[in-house]
PQR file with spaces between the fields and no chain letter, atoms N, CA, C, O and H, PARSE charges and radii, in Angstrom:
ATOM       1  N    MET     1     113.528  117.834  124.770 -0.4000 1.5000
ATOM       2  CA   MET     1     114.119  116.912  125.702 -0.0000 2.0000
ATOM       3  C    MET     1     113.507  115.527  125.474  0.5500 1.7000
ATOM       4  O    MET     1     112.295  115.389  125.307 -0.5500 1.4000
ATOM       5  N    MET     2     114.365  114.513  125.472 -0.4000 1.5000
ATOM       6  CA   MET     2     113.902  113.141  125.285 -0.0000 2.0000
ATOM       7  C    MET     2     114.271  112.335  126.518  0.5500 1.7000
ATOM       8  O    MET     2     115.158  112.712  127.283 -0.5500 1.4000
ATOM       9  H    MET     2     115.349  114.625  125.607  0.4000 1.0000
ATOM      10  N    LYS     3     113.581  111.228  126.697 -0.4000 1.5000
ATOM      11  CA   LYS     3     113.842  110.308  127.793 -0.0000 2.0000
ATOM      12  C    LYS     3     114.330  109.003  127.179  0.5500 1.7000
ATOM      13  O    LYS     3     113.618  108.376  126.395 -0.5500 1.4000
ATOM      14  H    LYS     3     112.859  110.922  126.076  0.4000 1.0000
ATOM      15  N    PHE     4     115.543  108.596  127.533 -0.4000 1.5000
ATOM      16  CA   PHE     4     116.120  107.375  126.989 -0.0000 2.0000
ATOM      17  C    PHE     4     116.058  106.254  128.023  0.5500 1.7000
ATOM      18  O    PHE     4     116.252  106.484  129.217 -0.5500 1.4000
ATOM      19  H    PHE     4     116.121  109.105  128.170  0.4000 1.0000
ATOM      20  N    LEU     5     115.786  105.041  127.550 -0.4000 1.5000
ATOM      21  CA   LEU     5     115.881  103.828  128.357 -0.0000 2.0000
ATOM      22  C    LEU     5     116.919  102.948  127.678  0.5500 1.7000
ATOM      23  O    LEU     5     116.682  102.429  126.586 -0.5500 1.4000
ATOM      24  H    LEU     5     115.629  104.854  126.580  0.4000 1.0000
ATOM      25  N    PHE     6     118.077  102.777  128.327 -0.4000 1.5000
ATOM      26  CA   PHE     6     119.168  101.996  127.752 -0.0000 2.0000
ATOM      27  C    PHE     6     119.075  100.548  128.211  0.5500 1.7000
ATOM      28  O    PHE     6     118.928  100.269  129.401 -0.5500 1.4000
ATOM      29  H    PHE     6     118.270  103.198  129.213  0.4000 1.0000
ATOM      30  N    ASP     7     119.164   99.628  127.248 -0.4000 1.5000
ATOM      31  CA   ASP     7     119.082   98.194  127.551 -0.0000 2.0000
ATOM      32  C    ASP     7     120.330   97.756  128.308  0.5500 1.7000
ATOM      33  O    ASP     7     121.340   98.460  128.320 -0.5500 1.4000
ATOM      34  H    ASP     7     119.283   99.854  126.282  0.4000 1.0000
ATOM      35  N    GLU     8     120.250   96.588  128.940 -0.4000 1.5000
ATOM      36  CA   GLU     8     121.338   96.086  129.769 -0.0000 2.0000
ATOM      37  C    GLU     8     122.604   95.758  128.977  0.5500 1.7000
ATOM      38  O    GLU     8     123.685   95.667  129.559 -0.5500 1.4000
ATOM      39  H    GLU     8     119.430   96.017  128.930  0.4000 1.0000
ATOM      40  N    CYS     9     122.486   95.580  127.659 -0.4000 1.5000
ATOM      41  CA   CYS     9     123.662   95.268  126.849 -0.0000 2.0000
ATOM      42  C    CYS     9     124.504   96.509  126.554  0.5500 1.7000
ATOM      43  O    CYS     9     125.611   96.397  126.027 -0.5500 1.4000
ATOM      44  H    CYS     9     121.608   95.655  127.187  0.4000 1.0000
ATOM      45  N    LEU    10     123.985   97.689  126.891 -0.4000 1.5000
ATOM      46  CA   LEU    10     124.707   98.936  126.670 -0.0000 2.0000
ATOM      47  C    LEU    10     125.316   99.429  127.977  0.5500 1.7000
ATOM      48  O    LEU    10     124.815   99.133  129.062 -0.5500 1.4000
ATOM      49  H    LEU    10     123.086   97.780  127.319  0.4000 1.0000
ATOM      50  N    SER    11     126.390  100.175  127.857 -0.4000 1.5000
ATOM      51  CA   SER    11     127.087  100.683  129.033 -0.0000 2.0000
ATOM      52  C    SER    11     126.213  101.654  129.823  0.5500 1.7000
ATOM      53  O    SER    11     125.581  102.529  129.231 -0.5500 1.4000
ATOM      54  H    SER    11     126.797  100.416  126.976  0.4000 1.0000
ATOM      55  N    PRO    12     126.165  101.515  131.154 -0.5600 1.5000
ATOM      56  CA   PRO    12     125.410  102.462  131.969  0.2800 2.0000
ATOM      57  C    PRO    12     125.983  103.878  131.894  0.5500 1.7000
ATOM      58  O    PRO    12     125.326  104.839  132.297 -0.5500 1.4000
ATOM      59  N    THR    13     127.203  104.004  131.380 -0.4000 1.5000
ATOM      60  CA   THR    13     127.799  105.325  131.180 -0.0000 2.0000
ATOM      61  C    THR    13     126.945  106.161  130.238  0.5500 1.7000
ATOM      62  O    THR    13     126.941  107.388  130.332 -0.5500 1.4000
ATOM      63  H    THR    13     127.736  103.224  131.052  0.4000 1.0000
ATOM      64  N    LEU    14     126.223  105.513  129.334 -0.4000 1.5000
ATOM      65  CA   LEU    14     125.379  106.241  128.389 -0.0000 2.0000
ATOM      66  C    LEU    14     124.281  107.022  129.107  0.5500 1.7000
ATOM      67  O    LEU    14     123.848  108.069  128.625 -0.5500 1.4000
ATOM      68  H    LEU    14     126.226  104.516  129.258  0.4000 1.0000
ATOM      69  N    VAL    15     123.834  106.525  130.244 -0.4000 1.5000
ATOM      70  CA   VAL    15     122.820  107.257  131.020 -0.0000 2.0000
ATOM      71  C    VAL    15     123.385  108.604  131.449  0.5500 1.7000
ATOM      72  O    VAL    15     122.747  109.641  131.267 -0.5500 1.4000
ATOM      73  H    VAL    15     124.186  105.675  130.636  0.4000 1.0000
ATOM      74  N    ARG    16     124.577  108.583  132.016 -0.4000 1.5000
ATOM      75  CA   ARG    16     125.221  109.832  132.454 -0.0000 2.0000
ATOM      76  C    ARG    16     125.430  110.785  131.278  0.5500 1.7000
ATOM      77  O    ARG    16     125.212  111.990  131.402 -0.5500 1.4000
ATOM      78  H    ARG    16     125.095  107.741  132.164  0.4000 1.0000
ATOM      79  N    LEU    17     125.851  110.244  130.145 -0.4000 1.5000
ATOM      80  CA   LEU    17     126.050  111.085  128.962 -0.0000 2.0000
ATOM      81  C    LEU    17     124.733  111.717  128.515  0.5500 1.7000
ATOM      82  O    LEU    17     124.699  112.898  128.168 -0.5500 1.4000
ATOM      83  H    LEU    17     126.028  109.265  130.044  0.4000 1.0000
ATOM      84  N    ALA    18     123.653  110.940  128.521 -0.4000 1.5000
ATOM      85  CA   ALA    18     122.351  111.464  128.117 -0.0000 2.0000
ATOM      86  C    ALA    18     121.877  112.549  129.086  0.5500 1.7000
ATOM      87  O    ALA    18     121.364  113.586  128.665 -0.5500 1.4000
ATOM      88  H    ALA    18     123.680  109.981  128.803  0.4000 1.0000
ATOM      89  N    ILE    19     122.052  112.300  130.377 -0.4000 1.5000
ATOM      90  CA   ILE    19     121.650  113.295  131.380 -0.0000 2.0000
ATOM      91  C    ILE    19     122.445  114.577  131.202  0.5500 1.7000
ATOM      92  O    ILE    19     121.878  115.669  131.233 -0.5500 1.4000
ATOM      93  H    ILE    19     122.468  111.457  130.719  0.4000 1.0000
ATOM      94  N    ASN    20     123.753  114.453  131.016 -0.4000 1.5000
ATOM      95  CA   ASN    20     124.606  115.635  130.815 -0.0000 2.0000
ATOM      96  C    ASN    20     124.290  116.364  129.523  0.5500 1.7000
ATOM      97  O    ASN    20     124.573  117.555  129.400 -0.5500 1.4000
ATOM      98  H    ASN    20     124.214  113.566  130.991  0.4000 1.0000
ATOM      99  N    ALA    21     123.703  115.662  128.553 -0.4000 1.5000
ATOM     100  CA   ALA    21     123.342  116.275  127.266 -0.0000 2.0000
ATOM     101  C    ALA    21     121.951  116.910  127.320  0.5500 1.7000
ATOM     102  O    ALA    21     121.444  117.377  126.301 -0.5500 1.4000
ATOM     103  H    ALA    21     123.472  114.694  128.653  0.4000 1.0000
ATOM     104  N    GLY    22     121.330  116.928  128.508 -0.4000 1.5000
ATOM     105  CA   GLY    22     120.045  117.601  128.638 -0.0000 2.0000
ATOM     106  C    GLY    22     118.832  116.695  128.643  0.5500 1.7000
ATOM     107  O    GLY    22     117.716  117.149  128.388 -0.5500 1.4000
ATOM     108  H    GLY    22     121.742  116.548  129.337  0.4000 1.0000
ATOM     109  N    HIS    23     119.034  115.422  128.929 -0.4000 1.5000
ATOM     110  CA   HIS    23     117.930  114.459  128.978 -0.0000 2.0000
ATOM     111  C    HIS    23     117.880  113.831  130.379  0.5500 1.7000
ATOM     112  O    HIS    23     118.215  112.658  130.546 -0.5500 1.4000
ATOM     113  H    HIS    23     119.940  115.053  129.136  0.4000 1.0000
ATOM     114  N    PRO    24     117.461  114.613  131.382 -0.5600 1.5000
ATOM     115  CA   PRO    24     117.597  114.216  132.792  0.2800 2.0000
ATOM     116  C    PRO    24     116.774  113.018  133.237  0.5500 1.7000
ATOM     117  O    PRO    24     117.069  112.442  134.284 -0.5500 1.4000
ATOM     118  N    GLU    25     115.768  112.625  132.494 -0.4000 1.5000
ATOM     119  CA   GLU    25     114.936  111.490  132.897 -0.0000 2.0000
ATOM     120  C    GLU    25     115.444  110.164  132.336  0.5500 1.7000
ATOM     121  O    GLU    25     114.800  109.130  132.508 -0.5500 1.4000
ATOM     122  H    GLU    25     115.528  113.093  131.644  0.4000 1.0000
ATOM     123  N    SER    26     116.590  110.189  131.670 -0.4000 1.5000
ATOM     124  CA   SER    26     117.143  108.965  131.087 -0.0000 2.0000
ATOM     125  C    SER    26     117.559  107.993  132.183  0.5500 1.7000
ATOM     126  O    SER    26     117.959  108.396  133.275 -0.5500 1.4000
ATOM     127  H    SER    26     117.114  111.029  131.530  0.4000 1.0000
ATOM     128  N    THR    27     117.457  106.705  131.869 -0.4000 1.5000
ATOM     129  CA   THR    27     117.786  105.653  132.829 -0.0000 2.0000
ATOM     130  C    THR    27     118.197  104.399  132.069  0.5500 1.7000
ATOM     131  O    THR    27     118.204  104.380  130.838 -0.5500 1.4000
ATOM     132  H    THR    27     117.132  106.378  130.981  0.4000 1.0000
ATOM     133  N    CYS    28     118.537  103.354  132.813 -0.4000 1.5000
ATOM     134  CA   CYS    28     118.888  102.099  132.153 -0.0000 2.0000
ATOM     135  C    CYS    28     118.171  100.940  132.831  0.5500 1.7000
ATOM     136  O    CYS    28     117.732  101.034  133.977 -0.5500 1.4000
ATOM     137  H    CYS    28     118.531  103.369  133.813  0.4000 1.0000
ATOM     138  N    VAL    29     118.068   99.859  132.096 -0.4000 1.5000
ATOM     139  CA   VAL    29     117.385   98.654  132.542 -0.0000 2.0000
ATOM     140  C    VAL    29     117.985   98.156  133.852  0.5500 1.7000
ATOM     141  O    VAL    29     117.252   97.721  134.740 -0.5500 1.4000
ATOM     142  H    VAL    29     118.425   99.782  131.165  0.4000 1.0000
ATOM     143  N    ARG    30     119.304   98.215  133.982 -0.4000 1.5000
ATOM     144  CA   ARG    30     119.975   97.741  135.199 -0.0000 2.0000
ATOM     145  C    ARG    30     119.507   98.512  136.426  0.5500 1.7000
ATOM     146  O    ARG    30     119.196   97.916  137.457 -0.5500 1.4000
ATOM     147  H    ARG    30     119.899   98.568  133.260  0.4000 1.0000
ATOM     148  N    ASP    31     119.457   99.840  136.315 -0.4000 1.5000
ATOM     149  CA   ASP    31     119.069  100.679  137.462 -0.0000 2.0000
ATOM     150  C    ASP    31     117.609  100.491  137.850  0.5500 1.7000
ATOM     151  O    ASP    31     117.242  100.699  139.006 -0.5500 1.4000
ATOM     152  H    ASP    31     119.710  100.324  135.478  0.4000 1.0000
ATOM     153  N    ARG    32     116.785  100.105  136.905 -0.4000 1.5000
ATOM     154  CA   ARG    32     115.355   99.950  137.172 -0.0000 2.0000
ATOM     155  C    ARG    32     114.998   98.533  137.635  0.5500 1.7000
ATOM     156  O    ARG    32     113.843   98.269  137.968 -0.5500 1.4000
ATOM     157  H    ARG    32     117.082   99.936  135.966  0.4000 1.0000
ATOM     158  N    GLY    33     115.980   97.618  137.659 -0.4000 1.5000
ATOM     159  CA   GLY    33     115.716   96.254  138.105 -0.0000 2.0000
ATOM     160  C    GLY    33     115.022   95.391  137.065  0.5500 1.7000
ATOM     161  O    GLY    33     114.321   94.439  137.408 -0.5500 1.4000
ATOM     162  H    GLY    33     116.919   97.833  137.389  0.4000 1.0000
ATOM     163  N    TRP    34     115.217   95.725  135.791 -0.4000 1.5000
ATOM     164  CA   TRP    34     114.520   95.021  134.710 -0.0000 2.0000
ATOM     165  C    TRP    34     115.432   94.108  133.912  0.5500 1.7000
ATOM     166  O    TRP    34     115.086   93.732  132.792 -0.5500 1.4000
ATOM     167  H    TRP    34     115.786   96.498  135.513  0.4000 1.0000
ATOM     168  N    ARG    35     116.585   93.740  134.450 -0.4000 1.5000
ATOM     169  CA   ARG    35     117.496   92.847  133.722 -0.0000 2.0000
ATOM     170  C    ARG    35     116.784   91.531  133.430  0.5500 1.7000
ATOM     171  O    ARG    35     116.064   91.000  134.276 -0.5500 1.4000
ATOM     172  H    ARG    35     116.866   94.045  135.360  0.4000 1.0000
ATOM     173  N    GLY    36     116.994   91.020  132.238 -0.4000 1.5000
ATOM     174  CA   GLY    36     116.414   89.742  131.852 -0.0000 2.0000
ATOM     175  C    GLY    36     115.053   89.842  131.185  0.5500 1.7000
ATOM     176  O    GLY    36     114.543   88.847  130.669 -0.5500 1.4000
ATOM     177  H    GLY    36     117.579   91.451  131.552  0.4000 1.0000
ATOM     178  N    LEU    37     114.454   91.035  131.187 -0.4000 1.5000
ATOM     179  CA   LEU    37     113.179   91.178  130.485 -0.0000 2.0000
ATOM     180  C    LEU    37     113.400   91.031  128.986  0.5500 1.7000
ATOM     181  O    LEU    37     114.463   91.384  128.477 -0.5500 1.4000
ATOM     182  H    LEU    37     114.867   91.843  131.606  0.4000 1.0000
ATOM     183  N    LYS    38     112.427   90.527  128.297 -0.4000 1.5000
ATOM     184  CA   LYS    38     112.481   90.391  126.836 -0.0000 2.0000
ATOM     185  C    LYS    38     112.377   91.767  126.198  0.5500 1.7000
ATOM     186  O    LYS    38     111.838   92.702  126.791 -0.5500 1.4000
ATOM     187  H    LYS    38     111.563   90.240  128.710  0.4000 1.0000
ATOM     188  N    ASP    39     112.905   91.881  124.974 -0.4000 1.5000
ATOM     189  CA   ASP    39     112.865   93.161  124.264 -0.0000 2.0000
ATOM     190  C    ASP    39     111.443   93.690  124.107  0.5500 1.7000
ATOM     191  O    ASP    39     111.210   94.892  124.235 -0.5500 1.4000
ATOM     192  H    ASP    39     113.343   91.123  124.493  0.4000 1.0000
ATOM     193  N    TRP    40     110.484   92.794  123.829 -0.4000 1.5000
ATOM     194  CA   TRP    40     109.110   93.258  123.637 -0.0000 2.0000
ATOM     195  C    TRP    40     108.546   93.814  124.943  0.5500 1.7000
ATOM     196  O    TRP    40     107.715   94.722  124.921 -0.5500 1.4000
ATOM     197  H    TRP    40     110.673   91.817  123.725  0.4000 1.0000
ATOM     198  N    GLN    41     108.993   93.272  126.089 -0.4000 1.5000
ATOM     199  CA   GLN    41     108.544   93.805  127.369 -0.0000 2.0000
ATOM     200  C    GLN    41     109.134   95.186  127.621  0.5500 1.7000
ATOM     201  O    GLN    41     108.448   96.087  128.103 -0.5500 1.4000
ATOM     202  H    GLN    41     109.667   92.534  126.107  0.4000 1.0000
ATOM     203  N    LEU    42     110.419   95.343  127.290 -0.4000 1.5000
ATOM     204  CA   LEU    42     111.063   96.649  127.449 -0.0000 2.0000
ATOM     205  C    LEU    42     110.451   97.677  126.510  0.5500 1.7000
ATOM     206  O    LEU    42     110.297   98.844  126.870 -0.5500 1.4000
ATOM     207  H    LEU    42     110.977   94.611  126.899  0.4000 1.0000
ATOM     208  N    LEU    43     110.106   97.243  125.312 -0.4000 1.5000
ATOM     209  CA   LEU    43     109.481   98.156  124.361 -0.0000 2.0000
ATOM     210  C    LEU    43     108.135   98.632  124.894  0.5500 1.7000
ATOM     211  O    LEU    43     107.797   99.809  124.766 -0.5500 1.4000
ATOM     212  H    LEU    43     110.231   96.295  125.019  0.4000 1.0000
ATOM     213  N    GLN    44     107.378   97.736  125.483 -0.4000 1.5000
ATOM     214  CA   GLN    44     106.088   98.118  126.058 -0.0000 2.0000
ATOM     215  C    GLN    44     106.283   99.144  127.183  0.5500 1.7000
ATOM     216  O    GLN    44     105.537  100.119  127.273 -0.5500 1.4000
ATOM     217  H    GLN    44     107.653   96.780  125.587  0.4000 1.0000
ATOM     218  N    ILE    45     107.283   98.921  128.034 -0.4000 1.5000
ATOM     219  CA   ILE    45     107.586   99.873  129.111 -0.0000 2.0000
ATOM     220  C    ILE    45     107.979  101.222  128.525  0.5500 1.7000
ATOM     221  O    ILE    45     107.513  102.265  128.985 -0.5500 1.4000
ATOM     222  H    ILE    45     107.889   98.130  127.961  0.4000 1.0000
ATOM     223  N    ALA    46     108.836  101.199  127.511 -0.4000 1.5000
ATOM     224  CA   ALA    46     109.271  102.448  126.879 -0.0000 2.0000
ATOM     225  C    ALA    46     108.083  103.200  126.282  0.5500 1.7000
ATOM     226  O    ALA    46     108.004  104.424  126.392 -0.5500 1.4000
ATOM     227  H    ALA    46     109.214  100.352  127.137  0.4000 1.0000
ATOM     228  N    LEU    47     107.169  102.479  125.654 -0.4000 1.5000
ATOM     229  CA   LEU    47     105.984  103.125  125.091 -0.0000 2.0000
ATOM     230  C    LEU    47     105.127  103.751  126.188  0.5500 1.7000
ATOM     231  O    LEU    47     104.624  104.863  126.027 -0.5500 1.4000
ATOM     232  H    LEU    47     107.233  101.485  125.565  0.4000 1.0000
ATOM     233  N    GLU    48     104.961  103.042  127.296 -0.4000 1.5000
ATOM     234  CA   GLU    48     104.158  103.556  128.403 -0.0000 2.0000
ATOM     235  C    GLU    48     104.803  104.778  129.046  0.5500 1.7000
ATOM     236  O    GLU    48     104.108  105.692  129.488 -0.5500 1.4000
ATOM     237  H    GLU    48     105.369  102.139  127.427  0.4000 1.0000
ATOM     238  N    GLU    49     106.146  104.791  129.097 -0.4000 1.5000
ATOM     239  CA   GLU    49     106.856  105.896  129.726 -0.0000 2.0000
ATOM     240  C    GLU    49     107.257  106.987  128.729  0.5500 1.7000
ATOM     241  O    GLU    49     107.925  107.953  129.098 -0.5500 1.4000
ATOM     242  H    GLU    49     106.710  104.048  128.738  0.4000 1.0000
ATOM     243  N    LEU    50     106.855  106.832  127.485 -0.4000 1.5000
ATOM     244  CA   LEU    50     107.218  107.774  126.418 -0.0000 2.0000
ATOM     245  C    LEU    50     108.730  107.972  126.349  0.5500 1.7000
ATOM     246  O    LEU    50     109.225  109.096  126.269 -0.5500 1.4000
ATOM     247  H    LEU    50     106.313  106.047  127.186  0.4000 1.0000
ATOM     248  N    ALA    51     109.444  106.857  126.382 -0.4000 1.5000
ATOM     249  CA   ALA    51     110.902  106.874  126.330 -0.0000 2.0000
ATOM     250  C    ALA    51     111.381  106.228  125.029  0.5500 1.7000
ATOM     251  O    ALA    51     110.680  105.423  124.416 -0.5500 1.4000
ATOM     252  H    ALA    51     109.041  105.944  126.446  0.4000 1.0000
ATOM     253  N    VAL    52     112.586  106.604  124.633 -0.4000 1.5000
ATOM     254  CA   VAL    52     113.245  105.978  123.490 -0.0000 2.0000
ATOM     255  C    VAL    52     114.032  104.794  124.022  0.5500 1.7000
ATOM     256  O    VAL    52     114.875  104.962  124.903 -0.5500 1.4000
ATOM     257  H    VAL    52     113.155  107.259  125.131  0.4000 1.0000
ATOM     258  N    LEU    53     113.772  103.594  123.503 -0.4000 1.5000
ATOM     259  CA   LEU    53     114.505  102.401  123.921 -0.0000 2.0000
ATOM     260  C    LEU    53     115.757  102.271  123.071  0.5500 1.7000
ATOM     261  O    LEU    53     115.678  102.146  121.849 -0.5500 1.4000
ATOM     262  H    LEU    53     113.087  103.457  122.787  0.4000 1.0000
ATOM     263  N    ALA    54     116.912  102.301  123.724 -0.4000 1.5000
ATOM     264  CA   ALA    54     118.187  102.152  123.028 -0.0000 2.0000
ATOM     265  C    ALA    54     118.701  100.740  123.287  0.5500 1.7000
ATOM     266  O    ALA    54     118.861  100.335  124.438 -0.5500 1.4000
ATOM     267  H    ALA    54     116.976  102.402  124.717  0.4000 1.0000
ATOM     268  N    ASP    55     118.958   99.995  122.217 -0.4000 1.5000
ATOM     269  CA   ASP    55     119.332   98.591  122.332 -0.0000 2.0000
ATOM     270  C    ASP    55     120.272   98.241  121.179  0.5500 1.7000
ATOM     271  O    ASP    55     120.285   98.927  120.157 -0.5500 1.4000
ATOM     272  H    ASP    55     118.828  100.324  121.282  0.4000 1.0000
ATOM     273  N    LEU    56     121.048   97.191  121.338 -0.4000 1.5000
ATOM     274  CA   LEU    56     121.897   96.687  120.262 -0.0000 2.0000
ATOM     275  C    LEU    56     121.324   95.365  119.791  0.5500 1.7000
ATOM     276  O    LEU    56     121.536   94.332  120.426 -0.5500 1.4000
ATOM     277  H    LEU    56     121.038   96.633  122.168  0.4000 1.0000
ATOM     278  N    VAL    57     120.612   95.391  118.702 -0.4000 1.5000
ATOM     279  CA   VAL    57     120.038   94.173  118.132 -0.0000 2.0000
ATOM     280  C    VAL    57     120.161   94.232  116.624  0.5500 1.7000
ATOM     281  O    VAL    57     120.362   95.298  116.041 -0.5500 1.4000
ATOM     282  H    VAL    57     120.440   96.231  118.187  0.4000 1.0000
ATOM     283  N    ASN    58     120.039   93.081  116.007 -0.4000 1.5000
ATOM     284  CA   ASN    58     120.077   93.040  114.544 -0.0000 2.0000
ATOM     285  C    ASN    58     118.656   92.893  114.009  0.5500 1.7000
ATOM     286  O    ASN    58     118.403   92.144  113.066 -0.5500 1.4000
ATOM     287  H    ASN    58     119.875   92.215  116.481  0.4000 1.0000
ATOM     288  N    GLN    59     117.739   93.624  114.632 -0.4000 1.5000
ATOM     289  CA   GLN    59     116.351   93.575  114.214 -0.0000 2.0000
ATOM     290  C    GLN    59     115.771   94.985  114.180  0.5500 1.7000
ATOM     291  O    GLN    59     116.207   95.878  114.907 -0.5500 1.4000
ATOM     292  H    GLN    59     117.945   94.233  115.398  0.4000 1.0000
ATOM     293  N    ALA    60     114.794   95.152  113.331 -0.4000 1.5000
ATOM     294  CA   ALA    60     114.032   96.393  113.308 -0.0000 2.0000
ATOM     295  C    ALA    60     112.615   96.059  113.755  0.5500 1.7000
ATOM     296  O    ALA    60     112.129   94.953  113.520 -0.5500 1.4000
ATOM     297  H    ALA    60     114.440   94.427  112.741  0.4000 1.0000
ATOM     298  N    LEU    61     111.966   96.999  114.387 -0.4000 1.5000
ATOM     299  CA   LEU    61     110.603   96.786  114.851 -0.0000 2.0000
ATOM     300  C    LEU    61     109.661   97.747  114.150  0.5500 1.7000
ATOM     301  O    LEU    61     109.968   98.926  113.975 -0.5500 1.4000
ATOM     302  H    LEU    61     112.361   97.897  114.578  0.4000 1.0000
ATOM     303  N    GLU    62     108.513   97.227  113.752 -0.4000 1.5000
ATOM     304  CA   GLU    62     107.452   98.074  113.211 -0.0000 2.0000
ATOM     305  C    GLU    62     106.329   98.078  114.242  0.5500 1.7000
ATOM     306  O    GLU    62     105.794   97.029  114.598 -0.5500 1.4000
ATOM     307  H    GLU    62     108.264   96.269  113.894  0.4000 1.0000
ATOM     308  N    ILE    63     105.981   99.267  114.714 -0.4000 1.5000
ATOM     309  CA   ILE    63     104.966   99.402  115.755 -0.0000 2.0000
ATOM     310  C    ILE    63     103.724  100.017  115.136  0.5500 1.7000
ATOM     311  O    ILE    63     103.787  101.071  114.503 -0.5500 1.4000
ATOM     312  H    ILE    63     106.415  100.120  114.424  0.4000 1.0000
ATOM     313  N    THR    64     102.591   99.347  115.325 -0.4000 1.5000
ATOM     314  CA   THR    64     101.327   99.820  114.778 -0.0000 2.0000
ATOM     315  C    THR    64     100.319   99.924  115.910  0.5500 1.7000
ATOM     316  O    THR    64     100.117   98.971  116.662 -0.5500 1.4000
ATOM     317  H    THR    64     102.539   98.491  115.839  0.4000 1.0000
ATOM     318  N    GLU    65      99.681  101.096  116.027 -0.4000 1.5000
ATOM     319  CA   GLU    65      98.620  101.255  117.018 -0.0000 2.0000
ATOM     320  C    GLU    65      97.291  100.980  116.333  0.5500 1.7000
ATOM     321  O    GLU    65      96.983  101.566  115.295 -0.5500 1.4000
ATOM     322  H    GLU    65      99.845  101.870  115.416  0.4000 1.0000
ATOM     323  N    ASN    66      96.516  100.092  116.915 -0.4000 1.5000
ATOM     324  CA   ASN    66      95.232   99.711  116.357 -0.0000 2.0000
ATOM     325  C    ASN    66      94.140  100.680  116.815  0.5500 1.7000
ATOM     326  O    ASN    66      94.336  101.461  117.747 -0.5500 1.4000
ATOM     327  H    ASN    66      96.767   99.616  117.758  0.4000 1.0000
ATOM     328  N    GLU    67      92.993  100.616  116.146 -0.4000 1.5000
ATOM     329  CA   GLU    67      91.882  101.512  116.471 -0.0000 2.0000
ATOM     330  C    GLU    67      91.420  101.361  117.913  0.5500 1.7000
ATOM     331  O    GLU    67      90.959  102.328  118.519 -0.5500 1.4000
ATOM     332  H    GLU    67      92.834   99.982  115.389  0.4000 1.0000
ATOM     333  N    ASP    68      91.539  100.157  118.469 -0.4000 1.5000
ATOM     334  CA   ASP    68      91.095   99.928  119.849 -0.0000 2.0000
ATOM     335  C    ASP    68      92.152  100.326  120.883  0.5500 1.7000
ATOM     336  O    ASP    68      91.954  100.123  122.081 -0.5500 1.4000
ATOM     337  H    ASP    68      91.914   99.372  117.977  0.4000 1.0000
ATOM     338  N    GLY    69      93.280  100.895  120.420 -0.4000 1.5000
ATOM     339  CA   GLY    69      94.334  101.344  121.319 -0.0000 2.0000
ATOM     340  C    GLY    69      95.400  100.310  121.595  0.5500 1.7000
ATOM     341  O    GLY    69      96.421  100.629  122.204 -0.5500 1.4000
ATOM     342  H    GLY    69      93.441  101.060  119.446  0.4000 1.0000
ATOM     343  N    SER    70      95.191   99.062  121.157 -0.4000 1.5000
ATOM     344  CA   SER    70      96.212   98.030  121.347 -0.0000 2.0000
ATOM     345  C    SER    70      97.362   98.282  120.359  0.5500 1.7000
ATOM     346  O    SER    70      97.220   99.022  119.386 -0.5500 1.4000
ATOM     347  H    SER    70      94.362   98.803  120.661  0.4000 1.0000
ATOM     348  N    ILE    71      98.487   97.649  120.639 -0.4000 1.5000
ATOM     349  CA   ILE    71      99.679   97.860  119.827 -0.0000 2.0000
ATOM     350  C    ILE    71     100.164   96.533  119.275  0.5500 1.7000
ATOM     351  O    ILE    71     100.267   95.552  120.012 -0.5500 1.4000
ATOM     352  H    ILE    71      98.602   97.048  121.430  0.4000 1.0000
ATOM     353  N    ASP    72     100.461   96.494  117.985 -0.4000 1.5000
ATOM     354  CA   ASP    72     101.073   95.335  117.340 -0.0000 2.0000
ATOM     355  C    ASP    72     102.539   95.642  117.093  0.5500 1.7000
ATOM     356  O    ASP    72     102.885   96.737  116.649 -0.5500 1.4000
ATOM     357  H    ASP    72     100.377   97.291  117.386  0.4000 1.0000
ATOM     358  N    ILE    73     103.401   94.671  117.381 -0.4000 1.5000
ATOM     359  CA   ILE    73     104.830   94.829  117.151 -0.0000 2.0000
ATOM     360  C    ILE    73     105.299   93.702  116.246  0.5500 1.7000
ATOM     361  O    ILE    73     105.168   92.528  116.592 -0.5500 1.4000
ATOM     362  H    ILE    73     103.120   93.781  117.741  0.4000 1.0000
ATOM     363  N    ASP    74     105.845   94.054  115.087 -0.4000 1.5000
ATOM     364  CA   ASP    74     106.380   93.078  114.149 -0.0000 2.0000
ATOM     365  C    ASP    74     107.892   93.255  114.086  0.5500 1.7000
ATOM     366  O    ASP    74     108.388   94.380  114.028 -0.5500 1.4000
ATOM     367  H    ASP    74     105.951   95.007  114.806  0.4000 1.0000
ATOM     368  N    ARG    75     108.629   92.134  114.097 -0.4000 1.5000
ATOM     369  CA   ARG    75     110.100   92.162  114.031 -0.0000 2.0000
ATOM     370  C    ARG    75     110.578   91.781  112.639  0.5500 1.7000
ATOM     371  O    ARG    75     109.993   90.923  111.978 -0.5500 1.4000
ATOM     372  H    ARG    75     108.226   91.220  114.144  0.4000 1.0000
ATOM     373  N    TYR    76     111.637   92.427  112.212 -0.4000 1.5000
ATOM     374  CA   TYR    76     112.280   92.126  110.941 -0.0000 2.0000
ATOM     375  C    TYR    76     113.759   92.006  111.173  0.5500 1.7000
ATOM     376  O    TYR    76     114.359   92.899  111.772 -0.5500 1.4000
ATOM     377  H    TYR    76     112.111   93.124  112.749  0.4000 1.0000
ATOM     378  N    SER    77     114.375   90.925  110.716 -0.4000 1.5000
ATOM     379  CA   SER    77     115.824   90.741  110.863 -0.0000 2.0000
ATOM     380  C    SER    77     116.562   91.649  109.894  0.5500 1.7000
ATOM     381  O    SER    77     116.135   91.864  108.759 -0.5500 1.4000
ATOM     382  H    SER    77     113.888   90.199  110.230  0.4000 1.0000
ATOM     383  N    ILE    78     117.680   92.174  110.372 -0.4000 1.5000
ATOM     384  CA   ILE    78     118.548   92.995  109.537 -0.0000 2.0000
ATOM     385  C    ILE    78     119.820   92.167  109.283  0.5500 1.7000
ATOM     386  O    ILE    78     120.521   91.791  110.222 -0.5500 1.4000
ATOM     387  H    ILE    78     118.027   92.000  111.294  0.4000 1.0000
ATOM     388  N    PRO    79     120.106   91.892  108.011 -0.5600 1.5000
ATOM     389  CA   PRO    79     121.288   91.060  107.726  0.2800 2.0000
ATOM     390  C    PRO    79     122.584   91.747  108.096  0.5500 1.7000
ATOM     391  O    PRO    79     123.659   91.174  107.915 -0.5500 1.4000
């Protein structure tokens, strides 16, 4: 079972589809009151909640956990 966090640019219908597919803890940014947060902020929330962040962007993210437990996030544009 996975937990999905759908960004505000995606249809909230996806939450219902995820729940019906066996992922009952799925939610969306709109329902949580997080509209307008930056992608890096949503990614941090998703990491803390052990959720998969679903978003429509033309970027890929590389996430690296450092020895001290901090996290580095690097963005790469996808043409």
